[in-house]
ChimeraX commands (.cxc) that place a marker at each C-alpha (Angstrom):
marker #1 position -51.36,-27.68,-134.20 radius 0.5
marker #1 position -48.35,-28.67,-132.06 radius 0.5
marker #1 position -45.13,-26.67,-131.96 radius 0.5
marker #1 position -43.25,-29.20,-134.09 radius 0.5
marker #1 position -45.81,-29.02,-136.90 radius 0.5
marker #1 position -45.89,-25.20,-136.69 radius 0.5
marker #1 position -42.11,-25.07,-136.89 radius 0.5
marker #1 position -42.15,-27.37,-139.94 radius 0.5
marker #1 position -44.73,-25.17,-141.67 radius 0.5
marker #1 position -42.73,-22.03,-140.95 radius 0.5
marker #1 position -39.64,-23.75,-142.33 radius 0.5
marker #1 position -41.48,-24.58,-145.56 radius 0.5
marker #1 position -42.77,-21.02,-145.92 radius 0.5
marker #1 position -39.32,-19.53,-145.37 radius 0.5
marker #1 position -37.65,-21.99,-147.74 radius 0.5
marker #1 position -40.25,-21.25,-150.41 radius 0.5
marker #1 position -39.75,-17.51,-150.08 radius 0.5
marker #1 position -35.96,-17.89,-150.30 radius 0.5
marker #1 position -36.22,-20.05,-153.44 radius 0.5
marker #1 position -38.70,-17.73,-155.17 radius 0.5
marker #1 position -36.72,-14.65,-154.16 radius 0.5
marker #1 position -33.47,-16.17,-155.40 radius 0.5
marker #1 position -35.03,-16.99,-158.77 radius 0.5
marker #1 position -36.56,-13.50,-158.95 radius 0.5
marker #1 position -33.33,-11.68,-158.06 radius 0.5
marker #1 position -31.17,-13.78,-160.37 radius 0.5
marker #1 position -33.39,-13.23,-163.40 radius 0.5
marker #1 position -33.74,-9.50,-162.73 radius 0.5
marker #1 position -29.98,-9.01,-162.30 radius 0.5
marker #1 position -29.04,-11.06,-165.35 radius 0.5
marker #1 position -31.72,-9.34,-167.46 radius 0.5
marker #1 position -30.21,-5.98,-166.57 radius 0.5
marker #1 position -26.67,-7.15,-167.34 radius 0.5
marker #1 position -27.42,-8.72,-170.74 radius 0.5
marker #1 position -30.01,-6.11,-171.72 radius 0.5
marker #1 position -27.40,-4.05,-173.54 radius 0.5
marker #1 position -27.23,-6.61,-176.35 radius 0.5
marker #1 position -29.71,-6.20,-179.22 radius 0.5
marker #1 position -30.48,-9.38,-181.11 radius 0.5
marker #1 position -32.59,-10.30,-184.12 radius 0.5
marker #1 position -35.37,-12.68,-183.09 radius 0.5
marker #1 position -36.03,-13.63,-186.72 radius 0.5
marker #1 position -32.40,-14.48,-187.52 radius 0.5
marker #1 position -32.06,-16.39,-184.26 radius 0.5
marker #1 position -35.04,-18.56,-185.18 radius 0.5
marker #1 position -34.03,-18.84,-188.85 radius 0.5
marker #1 position -37.03,-16.82,-190.05 radius 0.5
marker #1 position -37.42,-13.99,-192.52 radius 0.5
marker #1 position -37.59,-10.42,-191.15 radius 0.5
marker #1 position -41.07,-9.59,-189.82 radius 0.5
marker #1 position -41.21,-6.22,-191.59 radius 0.5
marker #1 position -43.99,-4.88,-189.32 radius 0.5
marker #1 position -45.34,-1.42,-190.10 radius 0.5
marker #1 position -45.53,0.74,-186.97 radius 0.5
marker #1 position -46.52,4.39,-187.39 radius 0.5
marker #1 position -45.47,4.28,-191.00 radius 0.5
marker #1 position -42.04,2.78,-190.29 radius 0.5
marker #1 position -41.03,-0.81,-191.02 radius 0.5
marker #1 position -39.74,-2.68,-187.98 radius 0.5
marker #1 position -38.28,-6.12,-187.34 radius 0.5
marker #1 position -38.07,-7.93,-184.02 radius 0.5
marker #1 position -34.74,-6.51,-182.90 radius 0.5
marker #1 position -34.90,-6.90,-179.14 radius 0.5
marker #1 position -32.75,-6.54,-176.06 radius 0.5
marker #1 position -31.43,-9.84,-174.70 radius 0.5
marker #1 position -33.12,-9.00,-171.40 radius 0.5
marker #1 position -36.51,-9.40,-173.09 radius 0.5
marker #1 position -36.09,-13.17,-172.81 radius 0.5
marker #1 position -35.79,-13.04,-169.03 radius 0.5
marker #1 position -38.29,-10.39,-167.99 radius 0.5
marker #1 position -41.34,-12.66,-168.43 radius 0.5
marker #1 position -39.74,-15.03,-165.90 radius 0.5
marker #1 position -39.32,-12.08,-163.53 radius 0.5
marker #1 position -43.01,-11.25,-163.80 radius 0.5
marker #1 position -44.04,-14.89,-163.42 radius 0.5
marker #1 position -42.05,-15.15,-160.20 radius 0.5
marker #1 position -43.65,-11.84,-159.14 radius 0.5
marker #1 position -47.10,-13.37,-159.60 radius 0.5
marker #1 position -46.16,-16.50,-157.67 radius 0.5
marker #1 position -44.75,-14.45,-154.77 radius 0.5
marker #1 position -47.86,-12.28,-154.90 radius 0.5
marker #1 position -50.10,-15.36,-154.80 radius 0.5
marker #1 position -48.49,-16.84,-151.69 radius 0.5
marker #1 position -46.94,-13.87,-149.85 radius 0.5
marker #1 position -49.10,-10.94,-150.94 radius 0.5
marker #1 position -48.33,-7.37,-151.89 radius 0.5
marker #1 position -45.92,-6.86,-149.01 radius 0.5
marker #1 position -43.79,-9.81,-150.10 radius 0.5
marker #1 position -43.48,-8.56,-153.67 radius 0.5
marker #1 position -42.72,-5.00,-152.66 radius 0.5
marker #1 position -40.02,-6.02,-150.22 radius 0.5
marker #1 position -38.22,-8.24,-152.70 radius 0.5
marker #1 position -38.64,-5.64,-155.46 radius 0.5
marker #1 position -37.05,-2.83,-153.44 radius 0.5
marker #1 position -34.29,-5.18,-152.26 radius 0.5
marker #1 position -33.61,-6.30,-155.84 radius 0.5
marker #1 position -33.50,-2.71,-157.09 radius 0.5
marker #1 position -30.85,-2.02,-154.46 radius 0.5
marker #1 position -28.85,-5.06,-155.57 radius 0.5
marker #1 position -29.06,-4.01,-159.22 radius 0.5
marker #1 position -27.82,-0.52,-158.34 radius 0.5
marker #1 position -25.02,-2.03,-156.27 radius 0.5
marker #1 position -24.08,-4.37,-159.13 radius 0.5
marker #1 position -23.81,-1.55,-161.63 radius 0.5
marker #1 position -21.86,0.57,-159.13 radius 0.5
marker #1 position -19.25,-2.18,-158.78 radius 0.5
marker #1 position -19.16,-2.70,-162.56 radius 0.5
marker #1 position -18.65,1.04,-163.01 radius 0.5
marker #1 position -15.71,0.96,-160.63 radius 0.5
marker #1 position -14.22,-2.03,-162.45 radius 0.5
marker #1 position -14.12,-0.06,-165.72 radius 0.5
marker #1 position -11.90,2.53,-164.02 radius 0.5
marker #1 position -9.23,-0.02,-163.04 radius 0.5
marker #1 position -6.03,0.05,-165.09 radius 0.5
marker #1 position -5.73,-3.22,-167.06 radius 0.5
marker #1 position -2.73,-5.51,-166.67 radius 0.5
marker #1 position -0.56,-5.57,-169.80 radius 0.5
marker #1 position -0.43,-9.39,-169.97 radius 0.5
marker #1 position -4.28,-9.45,-169.99 radius 0.5
marker #1 position -4.31,-7.09,-172.96 radius 0.5
marker #1 position -1.57,-9.00,-174.77 radius 0.5
marker #1 position -3.10,-12.45,-174.22 radius 0.5
marker #1 position -6.50,-11.26,-175.49 radius 0.5
marker #1 position -5.38,-9.15,-178.45 radius 0.5
marker #1 position -7.06,-11.38,-181.07 radius 0.5
marker #1 position -10.25,-13.42,-181.29 radius 0.5
marker #1 position -10.53,-17.08,-182.33 radius 0.5
marker #1 position -10.32,-16.05,-186.01 radius 0.5
marker #1 position -7.25,-13.87,-185.58 radius 0.5
marker #1 position -9.09,-10.56,-185.76 radius 0.5
marker #1 position -7.56,-7.80,-183.60 radius 0.5
marker #1 position -9.26,-7.09,-180.28 radius 0.5
marker #1 position -8.70,-4.30,-177.78 radius 0.5
marker #1 position -10.06,-6.19,-174.80 radius 0.5
marker #1 position -10.14,-3.35,-172.28 radius 0.5
marker #1 position -11.95,-1.05,-174.70 radius 0.5
marker #1 position -14.46,-3.81,-175.44 radius 0.5
marker #1 position -14.99,-4.44,-171.72 radius 0.5
marker #1 position -15.53,-0.77,-170.93 radius 0.5
marker #1 position -17.75,-0.19,-173.97 radius 0.5
marker #1 position -20.09,-3.04,-173.10 radius 0.5
marker #1 position -20.46,-2.33,-169.41 radius 0.5
marker #1 position -20.53,1.45,-169.61 radius 0.5
marker #1 position -23.29,1.18,-172.19 radius 0.5
marker #1 position -25.29,-0.64,-169.51 radius 0.5
marker #1 position -24.52,2.11,-167.02 radius 0.5
marker #1 position -26.14,4.62,-169.35 radius 0.5
marker #1 position -29.62,3.18,-168.86 radius 0.5
marker #1 position -29.44,2.05,-165.22 radius 0.5
marker #1 position -31.61,4.93,-163.94 radius 0.5
marker #1 position -34.30,4.21,-166.48 radius 0.5
marker #1 position -34.14,0.48,-165.81 radius 0.5
marker #1 position -34.49,0.86,-162.05 radius 0.5
marker #1 position -37.41,3.28,-162.32 radius 0.5
marker #1 position -39.16,1.05,-164.86 radius 0.5
marker #1 position -38.48,-2.04,-162.77 radius 0.5
marker #1 position -40.00,-0.61,-159.59 radius 0.5
marker #1 position -42.96,1.02,-161.34 radius 0.5
marker #1 position -43.65,-2.17,-163.27 radius 0.5
marker #1 position -43.47,-4.30,-160.13 radius 0.5
marker #1 position -45.81,-2.11,-158.10 radius 0.5
marker #1 position -48.30,-1.94,-160.96 radius 0.5
marker #1 position -48.12,-5.72,-161.35 radius 0.5
marker #1 position -48.90,-6.16,-157.65 radius 0.5
marker #1 position -51.85,-3.78,-157.79 radius 0.5
marker #1 position -53.42,-5.25,-160.93 radius 0.5
marker #1 position -52.87,-8.83,-159.69 radius 0.5
marker #1 position -54.70,-8.17,-156.43 radius 0.5
marker #1 position -57.51,-6.24,-158.11 radius 0.5
marker #1 position -58.10,-9.12,-160.52 radius 0.5
marker #1 position -57.98,-11.57,-157.62 radius 0.5
marker #1 position -60.85,-9.75,-155.93 radius 0.5
marker #1 position -62.84,-10.21,-159.12 radius 0.5
marker #1 position -61.88,-13.83,-159.86 radius 0.5
marker #1 position -61.44,-15.11,-156.31 radius 0.5
marker #1 position -59.17,-18.12,-155.95 radius 0.5
marker #1 position -59.99,-19.32,-159.47 radius 0.5
marker #1 position -58.60,-18.25,-162.86 radius 0.5
marker #1 position -54.96,-17.82,-161.88 radius 0.5
marker #1 position -54.20,-17.29,-165.57 radius 0.5
marker #1 position -56.42,-14.19,-165.63 radius 0.5
marker #1 position -54.76,-12.31,-162.80 radius 0.5
marker #1 position -51.27,-13.51,-163.70 radius 0.5
marker #1 position -51.51,-12.76,-167.42 radius 0.5
marker #1 position -53.54,-9.58,-166.89 radius 0.5
marker #1 position -51.11,-8.11,-164.38 radius 0.5
marker #1 position -48.13,-9.09,-166.53 radius 0.5
marker #1 position -49.60,-7.56,-169.68 radius 0.5
marker #1 position -50.24,-4.24,-167.90 radius 0.5
marker #1 position -46.93,-4.12,-166.02 radius 0.5
marker #1 position -44.87,-5.02,-169.08 radius 0.5
marker #1 position -46.63,-2.30,-171.04 radius 0.5
marker #1 position -45.33,0.22,-168.52 radius 0.5
marker #1 position -41.92,-1.42,-168.21 radius 0.5
marker #1 position -41.39,-1.48,-171.99 radius 0.5
marker #1 position -42.04,2.23,-172.47 radius 0.5
marker #1 position -40.67,3.76,-169.24 radius 0.5
marker #1 position -37.13,2.47,-169.91 radius 0.5
marker #1 position -37.10,3.77,-173.47 radius 0.5
marker #1 position -38.71,7.10,-172.59 radius 0.5
marker #1 position -36.27,7.92,-169.78 radius 0.5
marker #1 position -33.11,6.43,-171.29 radius 0.5
marker #1 position -33.48,7.45,-174.91 radius 0.5
marker #1 position -35.90,10.39,-174.95 radius 0.5
marker #1 position -35.25,12.30,-171.72 radius 0.5
marker #1 position -31.57,11.30,-171.43 radius 0.5
marker #1 position -30.88,10.49,-175.08 radius 0.5
marker #1 position -31.63,11.77,-178.56 radius 0.5
marker #1 position -34.51,9.57,-179.73 radius 0.5
marker #1 position -37.71,11.17,-180.95 radius 0.5
marker #1 position -40.92,10.34,-179.10 radius 0.5
marker #1 position -42.17,8.63,-182.26 radius 0.5
marker #1 position -39.15,6.35,-182.38 radius 0.5
marker #1 position -39.59,5.53,-178.67 radius 0.5
marker #1 position -43.18,4.49,-179.39 radius 0.5
marker #1 position -42.14,2.40,-182.37 radius 0.5
marker #1 position -39.44,0.46,-180.53 radius 0.5
marker #1 position -41.58,0.18,-177.40 radius 0.5
marker #1 position -44.46,-1.40,-179.30 radius 0.5
marker #1 position -42.23,-4.05,-180.88 radius 0.5
marker #1 position -40.63,-4.89,-177.51 radius 0.5
marker #1 position -44.02,-5.03,-175.81 radius 0.5
marker #1 position -45.39,-7.38,-178.47 radius 0.5
marker #1 position -42.49,-9.76,-177.88 radius 0.5
marker #1 position -42.81,-9.64,-174.08 radius 0.5
marker #1 position -46.56,-10.17,-174.26 radius 0.5
marker #1 position -46.16,-13.16,-176.54 radius 0.5
marker #1 position -43.57,-14.72,-174.23 radius 0.5
marker #1 position -45.82,-14.13,-171.22 radius 0.5
marker #1 position -48.69,-15.98,-172.91 radius 0.5
marker #1 position -46.43,-18.86,-173.96 radius 0.5
marker #1 position -45.16,-19.23,-170.40 radius 0.5
marker #1 position -48.63,-19.30,-168.80 radius 0.5
marker #1 position -48.61,-23.14,-168.51 radius 0.5
marker #1 position -45.33,-22.84,-166.60 radius 0.5
marker #1 position -47.15,-20.70,-164.03 radius 0.5
marker #1 position -49.64,-23.49,-163.39 radius 0.5
marker #1 position -46.87,-26.07,-163.20 radius 0.5
marker #1 position -45.00,-24.05,-160.56 radius 0.5
marker #1 position -48.25,-23.47,-158.68 radius 0.5
marker #1 position -48.91,-27.23,-158.59 radius 0.5
marker #1 position -45.38,-28.02,-157.43 radius 0.5
marker #1 position -45.66,-25.47,-154.61 radius 0.5
marker #1 position -49.10,-26.74,-153.53 radius 0.5
marker #1 position -47.73,-30.29,-153.35 radius 0.5
marker #1 position -44.72,-29.10,-151.38 radius 0.5
marker #1 position -46.71,-27.08,-148.86 radius 0.5
marker #1 position -49.74,-29.33,-148.62 radius 0.5
marker #1 position -53.28,-28.30,-149.47 radius 0.5
marker #1 position -54.18,-26.78,-146.09 radius 0.5
marker #1 position -51.04,-24.67,-145.75 radius 0.5
marker #1 position -51.19,-23.59,-149.38 radius 0.5
marker #1 position -54.80,-22.43,-149.17 radius 0.5
marker #1 position -54.11,-20.61,-145.90 radius 0.5
marker #1 position -51.12,-18.77,-147.38 radius 0.5
marker #1 position -53.05,-17.77,-150.50 radius 0.5
marker #1 position -55.92,-16.46,-148.39 radius 0.5
marker #1 position -53.59,-14.53,-146.08 radius 0.5
marker #1 position -51.76,-13.12,-149.09 radius 0.5
marker #1 position -55.04,-11.84,-150.53 radius 0.5
marker #1 position -55.75,-10.03,-147.25 radius 0.5
marker #1 position -52.25,-8.59,-146.76 radius 0.5
marker #1 position -51.96,-4.84,-146.27 radius 0.5
marker #1 position -49.13,-4.37,-148.74 radius 0.5
marker #1 position -46.99,-2.42,-146.26 radius 0.5
marker #1 position -43.34,-2.41,-147.21 radius 0.5
marker #1 position -42.13,-3.31,-143.71 radius 0.5
marker link #1:1,2 radius 0.2
marker link #1:2,3 radius 0.2
marker link #1:3,4 radius 0.2
marker link #1:4,5 radius 0.2
marker link #1:5,6 radius 0.2
marker link #1:6,7 radius 0.2
marker link #1:7,8 radius 0.2
marker link #1:8,9 radius 0.2
marker link #1:9,10 radius 0.2
marker link #1:10,11 radius 0.2
marker link #1:11,12 radius 0.2
marker link #1:12,13 radius 0.2
marker link #1:13,14 radius 0.2
marker link #1:14,15 radius 0.2
marker link #1:15,16 radius 0.2
marker link #1:16,17 radius 0.2
marker link #1:17,18 radius 0.2
marker link #1:18,19 radius 0.2
marker link #1:19,20 radius 0.2
marker link #1:20,21 radius 0.2
marker link #1:21,22 radius 0.2
marker link #1:22,23 radius 0.2
marker link #1:23,24 radius 0.2
marker link #1:24,25 radius 0.2
marker link #1:25,26 radius 0.2
marker link #1:26,27 radius 0.2
marker link #1:27,28 radius 0.2
marker link #1:28,29 radius 0.2
marker link #1:29,30 radius 0.2
marker link #1:30,31 radius 0.2
marker link #1:31,32 radius 0.2
marker link #1:32,33 radius 0.2
marker link #1:33,34 radius 0.2
marker link #1:34,35 radius 0.2
marker link #1:35,36 radius 0.2
marker link #1:36,37 radius 0.2
marker link #1:37,38 radius 0.2
marker link #1:38,39 radius 0.2
marker link #1:39,40 radius 0.2
marker link #1:40,41 radius 0.2
marker link #1:41,42 radius 0.2
marker link #1:42,43 radius 0.2
marker link #1:43,44 radius 0.2
marker link #1:44,45 radius 0.2
marker link #1:45,46 radius 0.2
marker link #1:46,47 radius 0.2
marker link #1:47,48 radius 0.2
marker link #1:48,49 radius 0.2
marker link #1:49,50 radius 0.2
marker link #1:50,51 radius 0.2
marker link #1:51,52 radius 0.2
marker link #1:52,53 radius 0.2
marker link #1:53,54 radius 0.2
marker link #1:54,55 radius 0.2
marker link #1:55,56 radius 0.2
marker link #1:56,57 radius 0.2
marker link #1:57,58 radius 0.2
marker link #1:58,59 radius 0.2
marker link #1:59,60 radius 0.2
marker link #1:60,61 radius 0.2
marker link #1:61,62 radius 0.2
marker link #1:62,63 radius 0.2
marker link #1:63,64 radius 0.2
marker link #1:64,65 radius 0.2
marker link #1:65,66 radius 0.2
marker link #1:66,67 radius 0.2
marker link #1:67,68 radius 0.2
marker link #1:68,69 radius 0.2
marker link #1:69,70 radius 0.2
marker link #1:70,71 radius 0.2
marker link #1:71,72 radius 0.2
marker link #1:72,73 radius 0.2
marker link #1:73,74 radius 0.2
marker link #1:74,75 radius 0.2
marker link #1:75,76 radius 0.2
marker link #1:76,77 radius 0.2
marker link #1:77,78 radius 0.2
marker link #1:78,79 radius 0.2
marker link #1:79,80 radius 0.2
marker link #1:80,81 radius 0.2
marker link #1:81,82 radius 0.2
marker link #1:82,83 radius 0.2
marker link #1:83,84 radius 0.2
marker link #1:84,85 radius 0.2
marker link #1:85,86 radius 0.2
marker link #1:86,87 radius 0.2
marker link #1:87,88 radius 0.2
marker link #1:88,89 radius 0.2
marker link #1:89,90 radius 0.2
marker link #1:90,91 radius 0.2
marker link #1:91,92 radius 0.2
marker link #1:92,93 radius 0.2
marker link #1:93,94 radius 0.2
marker link #1:94,95 radius 0.2
marker link #1:95,96 radius 0.2
marker link #1:96,97 radius 0.2
marker link #1:97,98 radius 0.2
marker link #1:98,99 radius 0.2
marker link #1:99,100 radius 0.2
marker link #1:100,101 radius 0.2
marker link #1:101,102 radius 0.2
marker link #1:102,103 radius 0.2
marker link #1:103,104 radius 0.2
marker link #1:104,105 radius 0.2
marker link #1:105,106 radius 0.2
marker link #1:106,107 radius 0.2
marker link #1:107,108 radius 0.2
marker link #1:108,109 radius 0.2
marker link #1:109,110 radius 0.2
marker link #1:110,111 radius 0.2
marker link #1:111,112 radius 0.2
marker link #1:112,113 radius 0.2
marker link #1:113,114 radius 0.2
marker link #1:114,115 radius 0.2
marker link #1:115,116 radius 0.2
marker link #1:116,117 radius 0.2
marker link #1:117,118 radius 0.2
marker link #1:118,119 radius 0.2
marker link #1:119,120 radius 0.2
marker link #1:120,121 radius 0.2
marker link #1:121,122 radius 0.2
marker link #1:122,123 radius 0.2
marker link #1:123,124 radius 0.2
marker link #1:124,125 radius 0.2
marker link #1:125,126 radius 0.2
marker link #1:126,127 radius 0.2
marker link #1:127,128 radius 0.2
marker link #1:128,129 radius 0.2
marker link #1:129,130 radius 0.2
marker link #1:130,131 radius 0.2
marker link #1:131,132 radius 0.2
marker link #1:132,133 radius 0.2
marker link #1:133,134 radius 0.2
marker link #1:134,135 radius 0.2
marker link #1:135,136 radius 0.2
marker link #1:136,137 radius 0.2
marker link #1:137,138 radius 0.2
marker link #1:138,139 radius 0.2
marker link #1:139,140 radius 0.2
marker link #1:140,141 radius 0.2
marker link #1:141,142 radius 0.2
marker link #1:142,143 radius 0.2
marker link #1:143,144 radius 0.2
marker link #1:144,145 radius 0.2
marker link #1:145,146 radius 0.2
marker link #1:146,147 radius 0.2
marker link #1:147,148 radius 0.2
marker link #1:148,149 radius 0.2
marker link #1:149,150 radius 0.2
marker link #1:150,151 radius 0.2
marker link #1:151,152 radius 0.2
marker link #1:152,153 radius 0.2
marker link #1:153,154 radius 0.2
marker link #1:154,155 radius 0.2
marker link #1:155,156 radius 0.2
marker link #1:156,157 radius 0.2
marker link #1:157,158 radius 0.2
marker link #1:158,159 radius 0.2
marker link #1:159,160 radius 0.2
marker link #1:160,161 radius 0.2
marker link #1:161,162 radius 0.2
marker link #1:162,163 radius 0.2
marker link #1:163,164 radius 0.2
marker link #1:164,165 radius 0.2
marker link #1:165,166 radius 0.2
marker link #1:166,167 radius 0.2
marker link #1:167,168 radius 0.2
marker link #1:168,169 radius 0.2
marker link #1:169,170 radius 0.2
marker link #1:170,171 radius 0.2
marker link #1:171,172 radius 0.2
marker link #1:172,173 radius 0.2
marker link #1:173,174 radius 0.2
marker link #1:174,175 radius 0.2
marker link #1:175,176 radius 0.2
marker link #1:176,177 radius 0.2
marker link #1:177,178 radius 0.2
marker link #1:178,179 radius 0.2
marker link #1:179,180 radius 0.2
marker link #1:180,181 radius 0.2
marker link #1:181,182 radius 0.2
marker link #1:182,183 radius 0.2
marker link #1:183,184 radius 0.2
marker link #1:184,185 radius 0.2
marker link #1:185,186 radius 0.2
marker link #1:186,187 radius 0.2
marker link #1:187,188 radius 0.2
marker link #1:188,189 radius 0.2
marker link #1:189,190 radius 0.2
marker link #1:190,191 radius 0.2
marker link #1:191,192 radius 0.2
marker link #1:192,193 radius 0.2
marker link #1:193,194 radius 0.2
marker link #1:194,195 radius 0.2
marker link #1:195,196 radius 0.2
marker link #1:196,197 radius 0.2
marker link #1:197,198 radius 0.2
marker link #1:198,199 radius 0.2
marker link #1:199,200 radius 0.2
marker link #1:200,201 radius 0.2
marker link #1:201,202 radius 0.2
marker link #1:202,203 radius 0.2
marker link #1:203,204 radius 0.2
marker link #1:204,205 radius 0.2
marker link #1:205,206 radius 0.2
marker link #1:206,207 radius 0.2
marker link #1:207,208 radius 0.2
marker link #1:208,209 radius 0.2
marker link #1:209,210 radius 0.2
marker link #1:210,211 radius 0.2
marker link #1:211,212 radius 0.2
marker link #1:212,213 radius 0.2
marker link #1:213,214 radius 0.2
marker link #1:214,215 radius 0.2
marker link #1:215,216 radius 0.2
marker link #1:216,217 radius 0.2
marker link #1:217,218 radius 0.2
marker link #1:218,219 radius 0.2
marker link #1:219,220 radius 0.2
marker link #1:220,221 radius 0.2
marker link #1:221,222 radius 0.2
marker link #1:222,223 radius 0.2
marker link #1:223,224 radius 0.2
marker link #1:224,225 radius 0.2
marker link #1:225,226 radius 0.2
marker link #1:226,227 radius 0.2
marker link #1:227,228 radius 0.2
marker link #1:228,229 radius 0.2
marker link #1:229,230 radius 0.2
marker link #1:230,231 radius 0.2
marker link #1:231,232 radius 0.2
marker link #1:232,233 radius 0.2
marker link #1:233,234 radius 0.2
marker link #1:234,235 radius 0.2
marker link #1:235,236 radius 0.2
marker link #1:236,237 radius 0.2
marker link #1:237,238 radius 0.2
marker link #1:238,239 radius 0.2
marker link #1:239,240 radius 0.2
marker link #1:240,241 radius 0.2
marker link #1:241,242 radius 0.2
marker link #1:242,243 radius 0.2
marker link #1:243,244 radius 0.2
marker link #1:244,245 radius 0.2
marker link #1:245,246 radius 0.2
marker link #1:246,247 radius 0.2
marker link #1:247,248 radius 0.2
marker link #1:248,249 radius 0.2
marker link #1:249,250 radius 0.2
marker link #1:250,251 radius 0.2
marker link #1:251,252 radius 0.2
marker link #1:252,253 radius 0.2
marker link #1:253,254 radius 0.2
marker link #1:254,255 radius 0.2
marker link #1:255,256 radius 0.2
marker link #1:256,257 radius 0.2
marker link #1:257,258 radius 0.2
marker link #1:258,259 radius 0.2
marker link #1:259,260 radius 0.2
marker link #1:260,261 radius 0.2
marker link #1:261,262 radius 0.2
marker link #1:262,263 radius 0.2
marker link #1:263,264 radius 0.2
marker link #1:264,265 radius 0.2
marker link #1:265,266 radius 0.2
marker link #1:266,267 radius 0.2
view
């Protein structure tokens, strides 16, 4: 291979990693930011409440808004894992955790700034004329997110590292075939951990929830995440095909093989 071809291949690899990393980071950051909102999945879809019995308590699908985005995070994790190996995922995961912490640090500082009076006055009612205290609303929303940042970061990193491990273990069993098995299998396991670690740390260790209530809410969230992961499986194959066409068959197969043999060192 001449130097020009090698340079072109390196350019494609680097561009691919930047695109995948950007998608990964964006979804993870946004999921953390919007995760403070709890929404009703049934009402959003125009359905009746699910009324699921979990440990003797009736539950509906009341989920965090971040639930919608986390399956995309884990899909991008699997794609990065497929082409760049364990080391690639771990590097971007640690980097993203640092960015999330930085984001919440800046948001925390912004809640301490004294609001301008004209900002308060010009936003003192909503579109229907109801009174609004805009600074209180701003601080309430963002400080609520600050309350679970520790749990979110721990769950994020643990979930990512577990996803990497399970993905590679399943790849050794399935070889280069059955992408759906290693992708879905790793996502199902990692989201199981992610769903419960956040709740356990944020609302049991640092909050006032009972362990039973943590289990109840965790199960409902996990069911929703698992369902979304299964629904999005065809998207995984579509992205895989697009990347293979972009890289070319030879380069793609070489990257996948190298990724499978990677050591997983962080740096």
